[in-house]
C-alpha positions in Angstrom: 0.0 0.0 0.0 1.3 3.4 -0.9 0.3 6.6 0.8 0.6 10.3 -0.2 3.2 12.3 1.6 1.9 14.1 4.6 0.7 17.7 3.9 1.1 17.1 0.2 -1.8 17.2 -2.3 -1.9 14.9 -5.3 -2.1 16.8 -8.6 -5.3 18.7 -8.6 -6.4 16.6 -5.6 -7.1 17.1 -1.9 -4.6 18.2 0.7 -3.7 15.2 2.9 -3.3 16.1 6.6 -1.9 13.5 8.9 -1.8 15.5 12.2 -4.2 17.9 14.0 -1.7 20.7 13.3 -1.7 20.0 9.5 -5.5 19.9 9.7 -5.8 23.2 11.4 -3.5 24.8 8.8 -5.6 23.3 6.0 -8.8 24.7 7.5 -7.6 28.2 8.4 -9.7 29.9 5.7 -13.4 31.1 6.0 -16.5 29.4 4.8 -18.8 26.5 5.6 -17.1 23.2 6.4 -18.6 19.7 6.0 -17.0 16.5 7.3 -17.6 13.0 5.9 -16.2 10.6 8.5 -15.1 7.2 7.0 -12.9 4.2 7.7 -11.5 4.3 4.1 -12.0 1.5 1.5 -14.1 4.1 -0.2 -16.8 3.2 -2.7 -19.9 4.6 -4.5 -21.8 5.0 -1.2 -19.0 7.3 0.1 -19.1 9.2 -3.1 -22.8 10.0 -2.5 -21.9 11.3 1.0 -19.2 13.6 -0.5 -21.5 14.9 -3.1 -24.1 15.8 -0.5 -21.4 17.4 1.6 -20.3 19.5 -1.4 -23.8 20.8 -1.9 -23.7 22.2 1.6 -20.2 23.5 2.1 -17.3 25.6 0.8 -14.8 23.1 2.2 -15.3 19.3 2.3 -13.1 17.2 4.6 -13.1 13.4 4.4 -11.6 11.6 7.4 -10.0 8.2 6.7 -9.3 6.4 9.9 -9.9 2.7 10.9 -10.9 3.1 14.5 -9.7 0.3 16.7 -12.0 1.3 19.5 -15.1 0.2 17.6 -13.8 -3.3 16.8 -14.2 -6.3 19.1 -11.4 -8.8 19.8 -12.8 -11.3 17.2 -13.7 -8.7 14.5 -11.9 -7.8 11.3 -9.7 -4.8 12.4 -6.5 -6.3 11.1 -7.9 -7.4 7.7 -10.1 -4.3 7.2 -9.1 -3.0 3.7 -6.7 -0.1 3.7 -5.5 1.8 0.7 -5.1 5.5 1.3 -3.7 6.2 -2.1 -6.8 4.8 -3.8 -9.0 6.6 -1.3 -7.3 9.9 -1.9 -7.7 9.4 -5.7 -11.4 8.8 -5.3 -11.7 12.0 -3.1 -9.9 13.9 -5.8 -12.5 12.8 -8.4 -15.2 14.1 -6.1 -13.5 17.5 -5.5 -12.8 16.9 -1.8 -10.6 19.6 -0.4 -8.9 17.9 2.6 -8.3 14.2 3.5 -7.6 13.8 7.2 -5.8 10.5 7.6 -4.3 10.3 11.1 -2.5 7.3 12.5 -3.8 5.4 15.6 -1.0 6.9 17.6 -2.1 10.4 16.5 -5.7 9.8 17.4 -4.9 7.9 20.6 -1.5 9.1 21.8 -2.2 7.6 25.3 -4.7 4.9 26.4 -8.2 6.4 25.9 -9.4 6.7 29.5 -12.4 9.0 28.8 -15.0 7.7 26.3 -18.5 8.6 25.2 -21.0 6.1 26.7 -23.7 5.3 24.2 -26.2 4.5 26.9 -29.1 2.1 26.7 -29.7 2.9 23.0 -26.2 1.7 22.2 -26.8 -1.7 23.9 -29.5 -2.7 21.4 -29.2 -4.5 18.1 -25.7 -3.8 16.9 -24.7 -2.9 20.4 -25.9 -6.2 21.7 -24.1 -8.1 19.0 -21.0 -6.0 19.3 -20.5 -4.9 22.9 -18.7 -1.6 23.2 -19.0 -0.9 19.5 -21.0 2.3 19.8 -18.8 3.6 22.7 -15.9 3.4 20.2 -17.9 5.0 17.4 -19.2 7.9 19.5 -15.8 8.5 21.0 -14.0 8.8 17.6 -16.9 10.9 16.2 -16.6 13.3 19.1 -12.9 13.5 18.6 -13.3 14.2 14.8 -15.9 16.8 15.4 -13.6 18.6 17.9 -10.7 18.4 15.5 -12.4 19.5 12.3 -15.1 21.7 13.9 -17.4 21.3 10.9 -20.7 23.1 10.4 -22.1 19.9 8.9 -21.3 16.2 9.2 -22.6 13.7 6.7 -23.2 10.0 7.6 -24.7 7.2 5.6 -28.1 5.9 6.5 -27.0 2.3 6.0 -25.7 2.5 9.6 -29.1 3.6 10.9 -28.4 3.0 14.6 -25.1 4.8 14.3 -26.5 8.0 12.9 -29.4 7.9 15.4 -26.8 7.7 18.2 -24.7 10.5 16.7 -27.7 12.7 16.5 -28.5 12.0 20.1 -25.0 12.6 21.2 -24.7 16.1 19.5 -28.1 17.0 20.9 -27.4 15.8 24.4 -23.9 17.4 24.5 -24.9 20.6 22.7 -22.4 20.1 19.9 -22.9 22.9 17.3 -23.0 20.7 14.2 -25.8 19.7 11.8 -25.9 15.9 11.2 -27.1 15.0 7.7 -28.1 11.5 6.6 -27.4 10.3 3.1 -29.7 7.7 1.6 -28.4 4.1 1.2 -26.7 3.5 -2.1 -27.3 0.1 -3.6 -25.5 -1.8 -6.3 -27.6 -2.8 -9.3 -28.4 -6.2 -7.8 -29.8 -4.5 -4.7 -27.0 -5.2 -2.2 -26.3 -2.2 0.0 -22.8 -0.7 -0.9 -20.3 -1.6 1.8 -16.6 -1.8 2.2 -17.1 -5.4 3.4 -18.7 -6.5 0.1 -15.2 -7.2 -1.3 -15.0 -10.1 1.1 -17.9 -11.9 -0.6 -17.4 -14.6 -3.2 -19.9 -14.7 -6.1 -21.9 -17.4 -4.4 -21.9 -15.6 -1.1 -23.0 -12.4 -2.8 -26.0 -14.2 -4.4 -27.0 -15.4 -1.0 -26.6 -12.0 0.6 -29.2 -10.5 -1.7 -31.8 -12.1 0.6 -31.2 -9.2 3.0 -32.5 -6.5 0.6 -35.3 -8.8 -0.5 -36.4 -9.3 3.1 -36.4 -5.6 3.7 -38.5 -5.0 0.5 -41.0 -7.7 1.6 -41.3 -6.1 5.0 -41.9 -2.7 3.6 -44.5 -4.0 1.2 -46.4 -5.5 4.2 -46.4 -2.2 6.2 -50.2 -1.8 5.8 -50.7 -4.8 8.0 -48.7 -3.3 10.9 -45.5 -4.2 12.7 -46.2 -7.9 13.1 -47.0 -8.2 9.4 -43.7 -6.4 8.5 -41.7 -8.8 10.7 -43.4 -11.9 9.4 -42.9 -11.0 5.7 -39.2 -10.2 6.2 -38.6 -13.4 8.3 -40.3 -15.5 5.6 -37.6 -14.4 3.1 -34.7 -14.9 5.6 -36.0 -18.3 6.7 -35.7 -19.4 3.1 -32.2 -18.0 2.8 -31.1 -20.0 5.8 -31.1 -23.1 3.6 -29.3 -21.5 0.7 -25.7 -22.4 -0.3 -23.9 -20.7 1.3 -26.5 -20.0 4.0 -27.5 -16.6 5.4 -27.0 -16.9 9.2 -29.3 -14.3 10.8 -27.9 -12.2 13.7 -31.0 -10.1 14.1 -34.1 -8.7 12.4 -35.9 -6.0 14.2 -38.5 -3.3 13.5 -37.7 -0.4 15.8 -38.7 3.2 16.5 -36.5 5.4 14.3 -35.5 7.7 17.1 -35.0 5.3 20.1 -34.3 1.9 18.4 -36.8 0.3 20.8 -39.0 -2.4 19.3 -42.0 -1.1 17.5 -45.1 -2.2 19.5 -48.2 -3.6 17.6 -49.9 -0.2 17.7 -46.8 1.8 16.7 -47.5 4.9 14.6 -44.8 7.0 13.1 -41.3 6.4 11.5 -39.8 3.0 12.0 -36.7 1.2 10.8 -36.6 -2.4 9.7 -33.0 -3.5 10.4 -31.2 -6.7 9.7 -27.7 -8.1 10.3 -26.5 -11.5 9.1 -23.4 -13.5 8.2 -22.7 -14.9 4.8 -19.6 -17.0 5.0 -17.2 -15.1 7.2 -18.6 -11.6 6.3 -21.1 -9.8 8.5 -23.5 -7.5 6.7 -26.1 -5.0 7.8 -28.9 -3.3 6.0 -32.1 -1.4 6.8 -35.1 0.3 5.3 -37.3 3.1 6.7 -41.0 2.2 7.1 -43.6 4.8 8.0 -46.3 3.2 10.1 
C-alpha cells in the first residue's frame, strides 16, 4: 500500500493532513465546512456522501481512519481493507478539499481513559451483537468533530443506529453541528454498498441478496402493521437460511427510528426495519425506513 506524503496534495487533488496541526492549517480559511467521517476503503456509497457534503459546504473534509475502539477482539480490524492512495484518488475525483488521515498513535497518543457512553440505545441490536462498539464509534466521532469543527457532518443511513446515536450525542452534549443523513446507495443487484462487500465470493453475494429482498418484503407488508412487517421479512430470511452458502441471521428488528426500541403492535410514526447476518465469514447490515 502506498500513501501520499503528509501535507502534500496529489495533482489537482485534496490536501492530505496527517496530524491535527496540519489539519488546522488546511482549515484556516473562511466558509462552511462539511465533514464526511469514513474508515476508508471508499466506494460509491461514500461518493454520494461527498456529493451531499459538497452541496452544503465551501470546504469538504473526508476523514480516513480505521478506528480500533469500535472493533471487538474477534472482529476484522487487522484485515479491514486499507489503501489511502486509492481513497485519496477517489476523493480527488469528487472534489474533496482535505483528506484527514491520522494514525492510531495520533488519534490515541495515550490509552483512551475517557470515552463517550452510548447509553441504553447503544446496547440494542448492533450494540448487543458488538458490545462496546458504539462507545468506540461515538468517541471517535466526538474527537473528529472537535478536531475538524465542521458546520455539517454527513453520515450514511445504512448505519441507521449509528446515525441515530450520533444525532442523540450532539443534541445531548450541545455540539454545534448539523448531522445530515445520506440515503443508502445500492448496487444494481440491490445489495447495499459496503466496504465489506469485497470479502464476498460470487456465491456468497448471491445469498446475501436475501437481506435486501427481506427488507423490501417487510416494507410492502407495512399496511398490516408491525407484526406483518416482521413476518414478511422473516419468511424471506428463513428461506435464505437453507441457501448455499446460508444466510445466518444475527437479528431482524422493527424499531422506532428515534430510540431503536422495538415497535409495538400499535406503533405509529417512523420505524426502521434493520437486519444483520453473516454470509460466509462476512457480517453485513442493512435497513429500510418504514412509516407506520
